[in-house]
C-alpha positions in Angstrom: -19.0 24.5 -2.1 -17.1 22.1 0.2 -13.6 21.3 -1.2 -12.2 18.2 0.3 -8.4 18.2 -0.1 -6.5 14.9 0.1 -2.7 15.1 0.3 -0.2 12.7 -1.3 2.0 10.4 0.7 4.0 11.7 3.7 1.9 14.9 3.8 -0.8 16.1 6.2 -3.6 18.6 6.0 -1.2 21.5 6.5 0.3 20.8 3.1 -2.7 22.5 1.6 -2.4 25.7 3.5 -0.7 27.6 0.6 -3.9 27.3 -1.5 -6.6 27.5 1.1 -6.8 31.4 1.2 -7.6 31.5 -2.6 -10.3 28.8 -2.2 -11.9 30.7 0.6 -11.7 34.0 -1.1 -13.6 32.4 -4.0 -16.4 31.5 -1.6 -15.6 27.8 -1.0 -15.1 25.9 2.2 -11.7 24.2 2.2 -11.6 20.9 4.1 -8.0 19.6 4.1 -7.5 16.1 5.5 -4.8 14.2 7.3 -5.3 10.5 6.4 -5.6 7.7 9.0 -2.3 6.5 10.3 -0.1 9.2 8.9 2.8 9.7 11.3 1.8 6.8 13.5 4.1 3.9 14.4 3.5 0.4 13.0 1.9 -0.6 16.3 -1.0 1.8 15.5 -1.0 1.8 11.7 -0.1 -1.8 10.5 -3.7 -2.6 9.7 -4.5 0.6 7.8 -4.8 0.3 4.1 -6.1 2.1 1.0 -9.7 1.3 1.7 -9.4 3.0 5.1 -8.2 6.1 3.4 -11.1 6.0 0.9 -13.6 5.4 3.7 -12.2 8.5 5.5 -13.0 10.6 2.5 -16.4 9.0 2.0 -17.2 9.9 5.6 -16.3 13.6 4.9 -18.6 13.5 1.8 -21.4 12.1 3.9 -20.9 14.9 6.5 -21.5 17.5 3.8 -25.0 18.9 3.2 -24.3 19.5 -0.5 -22.2 18.1 -3.3 -18.5 18.4 -2.9 -15.3 18.7 -5.0 -12.6 16.2 -4.3 -9.0 17.3 -4.8 -6.2 14.7 -4.7 -2.5 15.3 -5.0 -0.2 12.5 -6.2 -1.2 9.3 -4.4 -4.2 11.2 -3.0 -5.6 10.8 -6.5 -6.2 7.1 -5.8 -8.1 8.0 -2.7 -10.4 10.5 -4.2 -11.1 8.3 -7.2 -12.2 5.5 -4.9 -14.4 7.9 -3.0 -15.9 9.2 -6.3 -16.9 5.6 -7.2 -18.5 5.2 -3.7 -20.5 8.5 -3.9 -20.7 9.6 -7.5 -23.9 11.5 -7.0 -22.4 13.6 -4.2 -19.2 14.6 -6.1 -19.5 17.6 -8.4 -15.9 17.2 -9.7 -12.6 15.4 -9.1 -9.4 17.5 -9.4 -6.2 15.5 -9.7 -3.0 17.4 -9.0 -0.1 15.9 -11.0 -1.5 12.4 -11.0 -3.9 10.2 -13.1 -7.0 8.2 -12.3 -6.1 4.7 -11.2 -7.6 1.6 -12.6 -9.4 -1.1 -10.7 -6.7 -2.9 -8.7 -4.1 -0.3 -9.3 -1.8 1.0 -6.5 0.4 4.0 -5.9 3.9 2.7 -5.9 6.4 0.7 -3.8 8.7 2.3 -1.3 11.1 1.0 1.4 9.4 0.0 4.6 11.4 0.9 7.8 10.2 -0.2 11.2 6.9 -1.2 9.8 6.0 2.1 8.1 7.0 3.9 4.9 9.1 7.0 5.8 9.7 9.9 3.4 12.5 8.6 1.1 14.1 12.0 0.6 14.1 14.4 -2.3 17.1 12.7 -4.0 14.9 9.7 -4.7 12.8 11.6 -7.2 13.6 12.6 -10.7 14.6 16.2 -11.4 11.5 17.1 -13.3 9.5 16.3 -10.2 11.6 18.3 -7.8 13.6 20.8 -9.9 11.4 23.8 -9.0 11.7 23.2 -5.3 14.2 25.6 -3.6 16.6 24.4 -0.9 14.7 26.0 1.9 11.4 24.4 0.7 13.0 21.0 0.5 14.4 21.4 4.0 11.2 22.5 5.5 9.0 19.8 4.0 11.5 17.0 4.5 11.4 17.9 8.2 7.6 18.1 8.2 7.1 14.8 6.2 5.4 12.0 8.1 5.5 8.3 7.6 2.5 6.5 6.1 1.1 3.0 6.9 3.1 0.3 5.2 0.1 -1.1 3.3 -1.1 2.1 1.8 1.3 2.6 -1.1 1.0 -0.9 -2.5 -2.6 -1.7 -1.6 -4.7 -2.3 -4.7 -7.7 0.0 -4.9 -11.0 -1.7 -5.5 -13.1 0.2 -8.0 -16.3 -1.9 -8.3 -18.6 -0.6 -11.0 -18.3 2.4 -13.4 -20.2 5.1 -11.7 -17.1 7.2 -11.2 -16.8 7.7 -14.9 -19.8 10.0 -14.9 -18.0 12.5 -12.5 -16.3 15.4 -14.3 -12.5 15.3 -13.9 -9.8 18.0 -14.1 -6.2 16.9 -14.3 -3.7 19.6 -13.3 -0.6 18.2 -15.0 2.7 19.5 -13.8 5.1 18.9 -16.7 2.9 18.0 -19.7 0.5 20.1 -21.7 -2.8 18.4 -22.8 -1.4 17.1 -26.1 1.6 15.6 -24.5 -0.4 14.2 -21.6 -2.9 12.5 -23.9 -0.1 11.0 -26.0 1.7 9.7 -22.9 -1.3 8.2 -21.2 -2.3 6.4 -24.3 0.8 4.2 -23.8 0.0 3.3 -20.2 -2.2 0.3 -20.7 -5.0 0.1 -18.0 -4.4 3.7 -17.1 -5.3 4.7 -20.7 -8.5 2.6 -20.6 -9.5 4.3 -17.3 -8.8 7.7 -18.7 -10.8 7.1 -21.9 -13.8 5.8 -19.9 -14.3 9.2 -18.2 -17.2 11.1 -19.8 -15.9 14.6 -19.1 -12.2 15.1 -18.5 -10.0 18.1 -19.1 -6.2 18.5 -18.8 -4.6 21.8 -17.6 -0.9 22.4 -17.8 0.6 23.8 -14.6 4.2 23.9 -15.9 5.5 22.8 -12.5 7.1 19.9 -10.7 5.3 17.3 -8.7 4.6 19.5 -5.6 3.1 22.8 -7.1 1.5 23.6 -3.7 5.0 24.3 -2.5 6.8 25.5 -5.6 4.0 27.5 -7.3 1.2 28.0 -4.8 -0.2 31.0 -6.7 -0.4 29.1 -10.0 -2.0 26.1 -8.3 -4.5 28.2 -6.5 -5.6 29.9 -9.7 -5.9 26.5 -11.4 -8.0 25.1 -8.6 -10.4 28.0 -8.4 -10.8 27.8 -12.2 -11.5 24.1 -12.1 -14.1 24.2 -9.4 -17.4 24.9 -11.0 
């Protein structure tokens, strides 16, 4: 099966390399993406927004001859959820890596814009539970490899017209919360709770990791991805 892998903010296709061997060993075709405008200056990326990222994934789906699995890490979860709404009959499953399905009109977050783009804000800007399992060498490597994202993308509301996405099975690979804690937490998150409850078939798997398990626990994430893809 084709596995379309969408990275979170500041990451490119290479961020999925730690899990690709396990996916291919399981007989899947890994298709990691770099999203439009990543690493580009404002002169080239100012007009790129969330819909452009969703459209890029939809184009990948349309280029497959069979149904696909969409995997989205962090803000990439918004992207794959939008693509699932656009092509629900072509998506066998959505796997969200330490993120939740966004609601109609929801956005990723707000970050400082510098020279017309959003640069990586540095590891110190994140809470310890998110980054506590990242070693010093890993932080140094990926801070150096991080790339800016178009200014509009993090705050662009995602349009989710219709409800077709709710019929697509979803696996949430939760870093810090087990299923009971996750369900208790999301129940307090207003429109996120409503979106989560609307999904027909959803499972929550505890990774026991920080927010970047592809770097801190690639073996565990690989195992969880292979188990989720079915």
